[in-house]
VEXMI-605839 format. One record per atom (N, C-alpha, C): x, y, z; residue in three letters. Coordinates in steps of 0.1 Angstrom, whole numbers, plus 2048, in hexadecimal, padded with zeros to 3 digits. Example, Ala and Ser with C-alpha at 12.3 -4.5 7.8 and 13.67 -1.06 7.14 Angstrom:
VEXMI-605839
8847C784EALA/87B7D384EALA/8847DF84EALA/8807EA847SER/8897F5847SER/88180084FSER/
This chain:
VEXMI-605839
A044B578FMET/9FD4AF784MET/9F24A6788MET/9F449E793ILE/9EA495798ILE/9DF49E79DILE/9E24A97A4GLU/9D84B27AAGLU/9CF4B879FGLU/9D54BB793LEU/9CE4C1788LEU/9C44B7783LEU/9C84AA782MET/9BF4A077DMET/9B449E786MET/9B649E793LYS/9AB49D79DLYS/9A14A879BLYS/9A64B4799ARG/99D4C0798ARG/9944BE78BARG/99A4B9780LYS/9924B7774LYS/9884AC776LYS/98C4A177DALA/98349777FALA/97749C788ALA/97A4A4792PHE/9704AA79BPHE/9664B2792PHE/96B4BA789THR/9624C3781THR/9594BA778THR/95F4B0772SER/9584A7769SER/94C4A0770SER/95049B77CVAL/945493784VAL/93A49D788VAL/93E4A978CALA/9344B2790ALA/92B4B6785ALA/9304B9779LEU/9284BD76ELEU/91F4B276ALEU/9244A576AALA/91C49A766ALA/910498770ALA/91349A77CALA/908499786ALA/8FE4A3784ALA/9024AF782MET/8F84BA780MET/8F04B8773MET/8F74B3769ALA/8EF4B075CALA/8E54A575EALA/8E949B765ALA/8E0490768ALA/8D4494770ALA/8D749D77AALA/8CC4A1782ALA/8C24AA77AALA/8C74B1770THR/8BE4BA768THR/8B54B275FTHR/8BA4A775APHE/8B249F750PHE/8AA494756PHE/8AE490762THR/8A6484768THR/89C488772THR/89E494778LEU/894498783LEU/88C4A477ELEU/87F4A377FPRO/8774AE77BPRO/8784BA784PRO/87B4B8791GLY/87B4C379AGLY/8894C979DGLY/8894D67A0VAL/8954DD7A3VAL/89C4D77B0VAL/8934D47B9ASP/8984CF7C6ASP/8A04C27C5ASP/89B4B97BCGLY/8A24AD7BAGLY/8AF4AF7B4GLY/8B04B87AAALA/8BD4BB7A3ALA/8C74C07ADALA/8C24C97B6ALA/8CB4CF7C0ALA/8D14C47C9ALA/8C84BA7CDVAL/8CD4B07D6VAL/8D84A87CFVAL/8D54A47C2LEU/8DF49C7BBLEU/8EC4A47B9LEU/8EB4B17B6ALA/8F74B97B4ALA/8FF4B97C1ALA/8F84BB7CDGLN/9004BC7D9GLN/9064AE7DCGLN/8FF4A37D9SER/9054967DBSER/9114947D3SER/9104997C6ALA/91C4977BDALA/92849F7C2ALA/9254AB7C7MET/9304B47CBMET/9374AE7D7MET/92F4A87E1ALA/9344A17ECALA/93D4967E8ALA/93848E7DESER/93F4827DASER/94D4867D4SER/94C4917CCALA/9584957C6ALA/96249A7D0ALA/95D4A17DASER/9664A67E5SER/96D49A7ECSER/9664907EEGLU/96C4847F5GLU/97747E7ECGLU/97547E7DFGLN/97F4797D6GLN/98C4817D7GLN/98A48E7D8LEU/9964977D8LEU/99E4967E6LEU/9964937F1ALA/99D4937FEALA/9A64877FFALA/9B2488805PRO/9BB47C806PRO/9B447180FPRO/9B646580BSER/9B045A812SER/9B5459820SER/9AC457829GLY/9AF455838GLY/9B246283FGLY/9B246D838ALA/9B447A83EALA/9A7480844ALA/9A7484851ALA/99C48A857ALA/99B498855ALA/99049D851GLN/98E4AC84FGLN/98A4B385CGLN/9944B8862GLU/9914BF86FGLU/9954CE86EGLU/98C4D6875ALA/98F4E4876ALA/99C4E687EALA/9A44EF87APRO/9B04F2882PRO/9AD4F788FPRO/9B44F2899ALA/9B24F68A7ALA/9B65048A9ALA/9AE50C8B1ALA/9B15198B4ALA/9BD51A8BDALA/9C65238BBGLU/9D25258C3GLU/9CF52E8CEGLU/9D252A8DBLEU/9CF5328E7LEU/9DC5398EALEU/9DC5468E9VAL/9E754E8ECVAL/9E55558F9VAL/9ED552904PRO/9EA558911PRO/9ED567910PRO/9E556F917GLU/9E757D917GLU/9F1581922GLU/9F958B91FTHR/A0358F928THR/9FD596933THR/9FF592940PRO/9F859994BPRO/9FD5A794DPRO/9F35B0950VAL/9F75BE952VAL/9F55C1961VAL/9FF5C6967PHE/9FE5C9975PHE/9FD5D9976PHE/9F25DC97EVAL/9EF5EB97FVAL/9F25EE98EVAL/9FC5F7990SER/9FF5FB99ESER/9F76079A2SER/9EE6059ACGLU/9E66109B0GLU/9E76119C0GLU/9E661D9C5PRO/9E761E9D4PRO/9DA6199DAPRO/9DC6129E6VAL/9D060D9EDVAL/9CB6189F6VAL/9BE61C9F4VAL/9B86279FBVAL/9B0621A06VAL/9B4624A13GLN/9AC61FA1EGLN/9A1629A22GLN/995625A22PRO/98A62EA25PRO/98B633A33PRO/989640A34LEU/98A646A42LEU/97D644A49LEU/97E641A56PRO/97163FA5EPRO/96964CA5FPRO/95C64AA60GLU/953655A61GLU/95665DA6EGLU/95666AA6EPRO/959671A7BPRO/94E66EA85PRO/95366DA91SER/949669A9CSER/942676AA0SER/935674AA4GLU/92D67FAA8GLU/92E681AB7GLU/935678ABETHR/937679ACDTHR/941684AD0THR/93E68EAD8PRO/947698ADBPRO/954693AE2PRO/95F699ADEVAL/96C695AE4VAL/96E69EAF1VAL/96F697AFCLEU/96F69EB09LEU/97C6A7B0ALEU/9876A3B04THR/9936AAB05THR/9936B7AFETHR/9886BAAF7GLU/9876C7AF0GLU/9836D2AF9GLU/9816CFB06ALA/97D6D9B10ALA/9886E3B12ALA/9846EFB14GLY/98E6FAB16GLY/9946FBB24GLY/98D6F4B2ESER/9926F4B3CSER/98E6E7B43SER/9946E5B4ELEU/9906D9B56LEU/9826DAB5BLEU/97E6E6B5ESER/9706E8B63SER/9666E5B58SER/9696EAB4CGLU/9616E7B40GLU/9606D8B3DGLU/96B6D1B3FLEU/96C6C3B3CLEU/9646BBB46LEU/9646BFB53VAL/95D6B9B5DVAL/94E6BAB5AVAL/9496C5B55GLY/93B6C7B51GLY/9376BFB45GLY/9406BAB3DMET/93D6B2B31MET/93C6A3B34MET/94169FB40VAL/941691B43VAL/93368CB47VAL/92F681B42ASP/92267BB45ASP/923674B52ASP/92067BB5DTHR/921675B6BTHR/91666CB6ETHR/90C66BB66ALA/900663B69ALA/902655B63ALA/90D653B5BALA/90F645B55ALA/91363BB60ALA/90F62FB5EPRO/913624B68PRO/922623B6BPRO/926621B77MET/934620B7BMET/937612B80MET/94360DB7DGLY/947601B82GLY/94E603B90GLY/9515F8B97GLU/9575F9BA4GLU/964601BA5GLU/96C5FFB9BGLU/979606B9BGLU/978615B9AGLU/96F61AB91LEU/96D628B90LEU/96662EB9CLEU/95D626BA3ARG/95762BBAFARG/96262CBBAARG/96C623BBBCYS/976624BC5CYS/97F631BC2CYS/981634BB5LEU/989640BB2LEU/98164CBB5LEU/97564DBB1ALA/96D658BB4ALA/96B65ABC3ALA/96964FBCBGLY/968650BD9GLY/974656BE0GLY/980652BDBALA/98C658BE1ALA/98D667BDEALA/98966BBD2VAL/989679BCFVAL/97F680BD8VAL/97467BBDATYR/969681BE2TYR/96E683BF0TYR/973679BF6PHE/97767AC04PHE/984681C07PHE/98D67FBFDGLU/99A685C00GLU/99B694BFBGLU/993697BF1ALA/9966A5BEBALA/9896ACBE6ALA/97E6A9BEBARG/9726AFBE6ARG/9716BEBE9ARG/9796C3BF3GLY/9796D1BF5GLY/9846D8BEEGLY/98C6D1BE5GLU/9976D6BDEGLU/9926DCBD0GLU/9996E5BCAPRO/9966E8BBCPRO/9976DCBB3PRO/9926DEBA7LEU/9916D2B9ELEU/99F6CCB9BLEU/9A96D5B99ASP/9B66D0B96ASP/9BC6C8BA1ASP/9B86CCBAEGLY/9BD6C5BB9GLY/9B66B7BBAGLY/9A96B6BB7GLN/9A26AABB7GLN/9A86A0BACGLN/9AB6A6BA0LEU/9B169EB96LEU/9BE699B9ALEU/9C66A1BA1ALA/9D369CBA5ALA/9D3690BAEALA/9C9690BB8VAL/9C7685BC1VAL/9C3679BB8VAL/9BA67ABAFALA/9B666FBA7ALA/9C166AB9FALA/9CA673B9AGLN/9D666FB92GLN/9DF666B9AGLN/9E1669BA7VAL/9EA661BAFVAL/9E5653BB0VAL/9D8651BB2ILE/9D2644BB3ILE/9D363DBA5ILE/9D1643B9AVAL/9D363DB8DVAL/9E1639B8BVAL/9EB642B8FASN/9F963FB8EASN/9FD633B96ASN/9F8632BA3ARG/9FB627BABARG/9F661ABA6ARG/9EA61ABA0ALA/9E460DB9AALA/9ED608B8FALA/9F5611B89GLY/9FD60DB7EGLY/A0C60BB82GLY/A0F60CB8FASP/A1C60AB95ASP/A1D5FDB9CASP/A275F5B99THR/A285E7B9FTHR/A2A5E8BAETHR/A2D5F3BB4ARG/A2F5F4BC2ARG/A225F5BCAARG/A175F7BC2PHE/A0A5F9BC9PHE/A005EFBC3PHE/9F55EDBC9PRO/9EA5E5BC4PRO/9E75E9BB5PRO/9E25DFBADALA/9E05E1B9FALA/9D25E6B9BALA/9CB5EBBA5SER/9BD5F0BA2SER/9BA5FCBAASER/9B1604BA6TYR/9AD610BAETYR/9A860CBBCTYR/99F602BBCCYS/99A5FEBC9CYS/9A55F9BD2CYS/9AE5F1BCCGLY/9BA5ECBD4GLY/9C25F7BDAGLY/9C4602BD2VAL/9CC60DBD6VAL/9C5614BE2VAL/9B8617BE0VAL/9B161EBEAVAL/9B0616BF7VAL/9AE609BF6ARG/9AD601C02ARG/9BA5FCC08ARG/9C5600C02GLN/9D25FCC08GLN/9D3602C16GLN/9D75FAC20LYS/9D75FDC2ELYS/9E0609C30LYS/9DB613C38GLY/9E361EC3CGLY/9E6629C32GLY/9DF629C26GLN/9E2632C1CGLN/9D863EC1BGLN/9CB63BC1EPHE/9C1646C1EPHE/9BA646C2BPHE/9BA652C32SER/9B5653C3FSER/9A6652C40SER/99F655C35PHE/990654C35PHE/98B646C34PHE/99363CC31MET/98F62FC31MET/98C629C3FMET/982620C3FARG/97F619C4CARG/98260BC4AARG/98F608C4CGLY/9945FAC49GLY/9945F9C39GLY/98C5EFC35GLN/98B5ECC26GLN/97E5F3C21GLN/9775FAC29ARG/96A600C24ARG/96B60FC23ARG/964614C19MET/963623C17MET/956628C1DMET/957634C24PRO/94B639C2APRO/94063CC20PRO/93463DC25LYS/929640C1CLYS/92A64DC15LYS/92764DC08ILE/928659C00ILE/91A660BFDILE/91A66DBFEARG/90D674BFBARG/90D676BECARG/90766DBE5LYS/90866CBD6LYS/8FF677BCFLYS/8F667DBD6GLY/8EE687BD0GLY/8F4695BD0GLY/900697BD4THR/9066A4BD5THR/90F6A8BC9THR/9116B5BC8ALA/91A6BABBDALA/9286B5BBFALA/92C6B3BCCALA/93A6AFBCFALA/93C6A1BC9ALA/932698BCATRP/93368ABC5TRP/93368BBB5TRP/92B693BB0THR/92A694BA1THR/938698B9CTHR/93E6A2BA2ARG/94B6A7B9EARG/95669CBA0ARG/955694BABALA/95F68ABADALA/95D67FBA2ALA/95167CB9EVAL/94F672B94VAL/955676B87VAL/953683B84ALA/959688B77ALA/968688B77ALA/96E68CB83ILE/97C68CB84ILE/98267EB83ILE/97B675B89ALA/980667B88ALA/980662B79ALA/975665B72GLU/974661B64GLU/97F668B5CGLU/982674B5EILE/98C67CB57ILE/99A676B5AILE/99D673B67ALA/9AA66DB6AALA/9AB65FB65ALA/9A1657B66ASP/9A1649B61ASP/9A5649B52ASP/99F652B4ALYS/9A1652B3BLYS/9AC65BB37LYS/9B2662B40GLY/9BD66BB3DGLY/9B9676B34GLY/9AD67CB37LEU/9A8687B2ELEU/9AE695B31LEU/9B5696B3CTRP/9BA6A3B3FTRP/9C76A1B47TRP/9D16A9B43GLU/9DE6A7B4AGLU/9DE6AEB57GLU/9E36A6B61SER/9E36ABB6FSER/9F16B0B73SER/9F16BAB7CGLU/9FD6BFB81GLU/A056B5B89GLU/9FE6ABB8EALA/A046A0B95ALA/A0C697B8CALA/A0A697B80SER/A1168FB76SER/A13681B7ASER/A1F67CB7DASP/A2266EB81ASP/A2366DB90ASP/A1D675B98ALA/A1E674BA7ALA/A17667BACALA/A1D661BB6VAL/A17656BBDVAL/A16658BCCVAL/A19664BD1TYR/A18667BDFTYR/A13675BE0TYR/A0B677BEBPHE/A07685BEEPHE/A04686BFDPHE/A04691C03HIS/A00693C10HIS/9FA6A2C12HIS/9F36A4C1DALA/9EE6B2C1FALA/9F96BBC23ALA/9F86C7C20LYS/A046D0C22LYS/A066D3C31LYS/9FC6D1C39TYR/9FE6D4C48TYR/A056C8C4FTYR/A096BEC48VAL/A116B3C4EVAL/A1E6B1C46VAL/A286ABC4CARG/A346A9C45ARG/A3969BC49ARG/A34690C42PRO/A39683C45PRO/A48681C42PRO/A4E677C49ALA/A5C675C47ALA/A5F670C39ALA/A57669C33TRP/A59663C25TRP/A5B66EC1BTRP/A5567AC1DSER/A55685C13SER/A6368AC10SER/A6C689C1AARG/A7A68DC18ARG/A81685C0DARG/A7C679C0BARG/A8366FC02ARG/A7C66FBF4ARG/A72677BF2LYS/A6B678BE6LYS/A6D685BDELYS/A6A684BD1THR/A6C690BC9THR/A5F697BC8THR/A5F6A4BCDARG/A536ACBCDARG/A506B1BBFARG/A436AFBBBLEU/A3F6B3BAELEU/A366C0BAELEU/A2D6C1BB7ALA/A236CCBB7ALA/A1C6CDBC4ALA/A176D9BC7GLN/A0E6DCBD2GLN/A026E2BCCGLN/9F66DBBCEILE/9EA6E0BC9ILE/9E06E2BD5ILE/9DD6EEBD8ASP/9D56F2BE4ASP/9DB6ECBF0ASP/9D46E2BF6THR/9D96DDC03THR/9E16D0C02THR/9E46CBBF6HIS/9EC6BFBF4HIS/9F96C1BEDHIS/A036B9BF1ILE/A106BABEBILE/A126ACBE5ILE/A176ACBD8PHE/A1869FBD1PHE/A2769CBCEPHE/A2A68FBCFTYR/A3868ABCDTYR/A3867DBC4TYR/A4467BBBFARG/A4666EBB8ARG/A52667BBEARG/
């Protein structure tokens, strides 16, 4: 009932204000101003005293997280254009693929020098077997832990002059082959018949220690043991 009376009062006030504006002001703009003022006044009368007119706050509704399970795809590396040496069809072909002009460190020079002096007259598989023995010794705790240490070990290689290696004729095909064989043995690019051998001797001698070792192979003039 009270609300109905308020609405009637609002209507009466608004109509009175509009009528007054029509008869007292010559311009339409003035009438509009008065009408808006009267409407605002009437609205204030209807609003409860002390109540603030605020817009309702928007309600924030959290979204439910969605988990998408997808496989992680690891990008594959680009194929290398460098030829793979182990694709060679024979040891001879592999030797021809090795870059023997590349700079060598001291360790590889010691390995190649041992192949050159000990087996340069042997077939390639015989040269590789000699190199394999040196590689195996360097990895065996019973021997020095480097190629140079193995080659320089006292009483092991007859071509050594104390701790020094004789001069090598480096412009020869024999040296080029020895370098290639050393590189192949060092990187394990070709399987040798000597496998895990750590001893060898020429076939025209028979040292006493050979009776206590396991014979693995004979390649040309050398016999290999572990």
